[in-house]
C-alpha positions as CSV (number, residue, x, y, z in Angstrom):
1,M,28.8,-12.6,28.2
2,W,27.5,-9.9,27.3
3,N,29.2,-7.7,25.0
4,K,26.7,-5.8,22.7
5,S,25.2,-2.4,24.3
6,V,21.4,-1.9,24.4
7,S,20.3,0.3,22.6
8,L,17.7,2.8,24.5
9,L,14.8,4.8,24.4
10,K,15.3,7.3,26.8
11,V,11.6,9.9,27.8
12,R,12.6,12.1,30.7
13,I,9.9,14.1,31.9
14,K,10.3,17.1,34.1
15,V,7.6,19.7,35.8
16,Q,8.6,22.7,37.4
17,K,10.4,23.3,41.0
18,H,11.0,19.3,40.4
19,R,13.1,15.6,39.9
20,A,12.9,14.8,36.1
21,L,11.7,11.5,36.1
22,I,13.1,8.7,33.5
23,F,12.1,6.0,31.3
24,P,14.2,3.8,29.9
25,L,13.2,1.5,27.6
26,P,15.2,-1.0,25.8
27,F,14.1,-1.0,21.8
28,W,13.7,-4.6,22.0
29,V,10.9,-4.3,24.4
30,V,8.9,-2.2,22.5
31,D,9.5,-4.0,19.5
32,E,8.5,-6.7,20.9
33,F,5.4,-5.0,22.4
34,L,4.5,-3.5,18.9
35,E,4.4,-6.5,17.1
36,A,2.5,-8.4,19.9
37,L,0.0,-5.5,19.7
38,R,0.2,-5.7,15.7
39,D,-1.1,-9.4,16.3
40,L,-3.8,-7.9,19.4
41,A,-5.5,-5.3,16.5
42,W,-5.1,-7.9,13.5
43,F,-7.4,-10.0,15.7
44,G,-9.6,-7.4,16.8
45,E,-10.1,-6.9,12.7
46,M,-11.1,-10.0,12.2
47,V,-13.1,-10.9,14.4
48,V,-15.3,-6.9,13.7
49,R,-15.4,-7.4,10.4
50,R,-17.5,-10.1,11.4
51,V,-19.9,-8.2,13.5
52,P,-22.9,-7.0,10.9
53,L,-23.0,-3.1,11.1
54,P,-26.1,-1.8,13.3
55,Q,-28.9,-0.2,12.2
56,E,-28.4,3.2,14.3
57,E,-26.3,5.4,12.4
58,K,-23.9,6.8,14.8
59,A,-23.2,3.3,15.7
60,R,-22.3,2.5,12.8
61,K,-19.8,5.6,12.5
62,H,-18.0,4.1,15.1
63,L,-17.6,0.2,13.8
64,S,-17.6,1.6,9.2
65,W,-13.8,2.8,10.2
66,V,-12.3,-0.4,11.2
67,K,-13.6,-2.1,8.1
68,L,-12.2,1.2,5.7
69,I,-8.9,1.5,8.1
70,S,-6.3,-0.9,9.1
71,P,-5.4,-0.5,13.0
72,S,-2.5,-2.9,12.4
73,G,-2.0,-1.6,9.2
74,I,-1.1,1.9,11.3
75,I,1.1,-0.1,13.7
76,A,2.6,-2.2,11.4
77,T,3.9,0.8,10.1
78,T,4.6,2.6,13.6
79,H,7.1,-0.7,13.8
80,S,8.5,-0.3,11.4
81,F,9.4,3.5,12.0
82,V,10.6,2.7,14.9
83,N,13.1,0.1,13.1
84,D,13.7,2.6,11.4
85,L,15.3,4.7,14.1
86,Y,17.0,2.0,16.2
87,R,20.1,2.6,13.9
88,H,20.3,6.8,14.6
89,K,22.4,6.5,18.2
90,G,22.1,9.6,20.3
91,L,19.6,11.7,18.4
92,D,16.8,13.8,20.1
93,V,13.4,12.7,18.4
94,V,10.9,15.1,20.5
95,D,12.3,17.5,22.8
96,V,9.5,19.9,23.7
97,E,8.5,22.5,26.4
98,A,4.5,23.8,27.2
99,G,3.9,25.7,30.2
100,G,6.6,24.2,32.5
101,V,6.7,20.4,31.7
102,Q,9.4,19.1,29.4
103,V,9.4,16.8,27.6
104,K,12.4,15.5,25.9
105,I,12.5,11.6,24.0
106,S,16.0,10.6,23.1
107,I,18.0,7.7,21.6
108,K,20.8,6.6,23.7
């Protein structure tokens, strides 16, 4: 028997003169997705770090940022931010309206 409510990250997109699209995302789905994405980014970092930098300057710039900045660290920080937001039910995270398009992200 399920007696525990599920926290949702509700994404609402409304375009002028059209019905609003609402995407309810359970927090556990977002949590699992970010964990899997962090693991994939870590694996990609390990692969890219073993690849020698090319001699061409443009290609070198594209690969050198991975060696300086950790994408898996950025994803882990985002994951901890989302976990902190999980505790605040009824919070409107984003409410933006521009050019007839309204985007609202809230926690229910």
